[in-house]
PAVEXVO-553631 format. One record per residue (C-alpha): x, y, z. Coordinates in pm, 1 decimal, always signed. Layout:
PAVEXVO-553631
ATOM         c1         c2         c3
ATOM          X          Y          Z
...
This chain:
PAVEXVO-553631
ATOM         c1         c2         c3
ATOM   +10827.4   +13410.5    +4184.7
ATOM   +10573.7   +13392.7    +3903.6
ATOM   +10364.8   +13081.1    +3841.3
ATOM   +10542.6   +13005.5    +3511.1
ATOM   +10882.2   +13032.6    +3683.2
ATOM   +10764.4   +12801.9    +3963.0
ATOM   +10641.5   +12542.8    +3710.8
ATOM   +10972.5   +12561.4    +3525.1
ATOM   +11166.0   +12507.5    +3849.6
ATOM   +10946.5   +12211.7    +3947.7
ATOM   +10975.6   +12072.0    +3593.7
ATOM   +11354.1   +12081.8    +3595.9
ATOM   +11360.4   +11941.1    +3951.9
ATOM   +11164.0   +11624.6    +3871.5
ATOM   +11361.8   +11573.6    +3550.0
ATOM   +11681.8   +11595.2    +3751.8
ATOM   +11547.8   +11348.8    +4011.7
ATOM   +11439.8   +11100.6    +3743.1
ATOM   +11778.4   +11129.3    +3571.7
ATOM   +11959.8   +11060.3    +3902.1
ATOM   +11738.9   +10759.2    +3976.6
ATOM   +11787.1   +10607.9    +3630.4
ATOM   +12164.1   +10660.4    +3632.8
ATOM   +12203.2   +10497.3    +3974.9
ATOM   +11985.0   +10196.8    +3887.6
ATOM   +12133.7    +9875.8    +3751.2
ATOM   +11814.7    +9666.5    +3717.3
ATOM   +11467.8    +9799.7    +3790.4
ATOM   +11196.3   +10052.4    +3711.3
ATOM   +11149.7   +10426.9    +3758.4
ATOM   +10783.9   +10534.9    +3735.2
ATOM   +10646.5   +10886.6    +3711.9
ATOM   +10300.6   +10947.2    +3859.6
ATOM   +10107.3   +11234.8    +3700.1
ATOM    +9800.6   +11409.0    +3841.4
ATOM    +9616.6   +11676.3    +3643.1
ATOM    +9908.4   +11726.2    +3406.2
ATOM   +10179.9   +11753.8    +3669.9
ATOM   +10430.4   +11511.2    +3816.7
ATOM   +10332.6   +11440.1    +4177.2
ATOM   +10535.9   +11130.2    +4257.1
ATOM   +10840.1   +10936.1    +4139.5
ATOM   +10865.3   +10566.5    +4226.5
ATOM   +11173.5   +10349.9    +4201.6
ATOM   +11181.3    +9971.5    +4220.1
ATOM   +11522.8    +9809.2    +4222.5
ATOM   +11584.9    +9443.6    +4146.8
ATOM   +11888.6    +9254.6    +4267.5
ATOM   +12009.5    +8965.2    +4054.1
ATOM   +12141.6    +8684.1    +4271.3
ATOM   +12415.9    +8453.4    +4147.7
ATOM   +12300.7    +8102.7    +4066.8
ATOM   +12426.2    +7856.6    +4330.1
ATOM   +12633.6    +7567.2    +4194.4
ATOM   +12384.2    +7312.6    +4332.2
ATOM   +12102.0    +7466.0    +4125.5
ATOM   +12286.7    +7418.7    +3795.9
ATOM   +12189.6    +7113.8    +3588.3
ATOM   +12408.6    +6811.7    +3641.1
ATOM   +12658.6    +6740.6    +3364.8
ATOM   +12540.3    +6376.7    +3380.1
ATOM   +12182.3    +6473.3    +3289.3
ATOM   +12068.2    +6399.8    +2936.7
ATOM   +11739.2    +6535.3    +2797.4
ATOM   +11670.6    +6183.6    +2664.9
ATOM   +11727.0    +6027.2    +3007.0
ATOM   +11429.5    +5838.6    +3151.9
ATOM   +11282.7    +6055.0    +3427.9
ATOM   +10991.3    +5827.3    +3506.3
ATOM   +10742.0    +6042.2    +3314.9
ATOM   +10544.8    +5954.4    +3003.2
ATOM   +10760.2    +5853.4    +2711.2
ATOM   +10698.8    +5972.0    +2353.3
ATOM   +10590.0    +5711.3    +2099.5
ATOM   +10859.8    +5619.1    +1852.1
């Protein structure tokens, strides 16, 4: 195999890998690491979004004007 054919094969391989990683990712990052003009590494970081627990939601009884014990604005 000639050098130009080898580069073309490697080029299409990393493009295919990046495409697969992006398509299978819901939330996250795909990074391409380049060294001397060539792709040498592909990194994938996936983030998982957790549902908000009911206890962490603000109380329906809470009012932004409610006295929380902090400094009060001057009226």
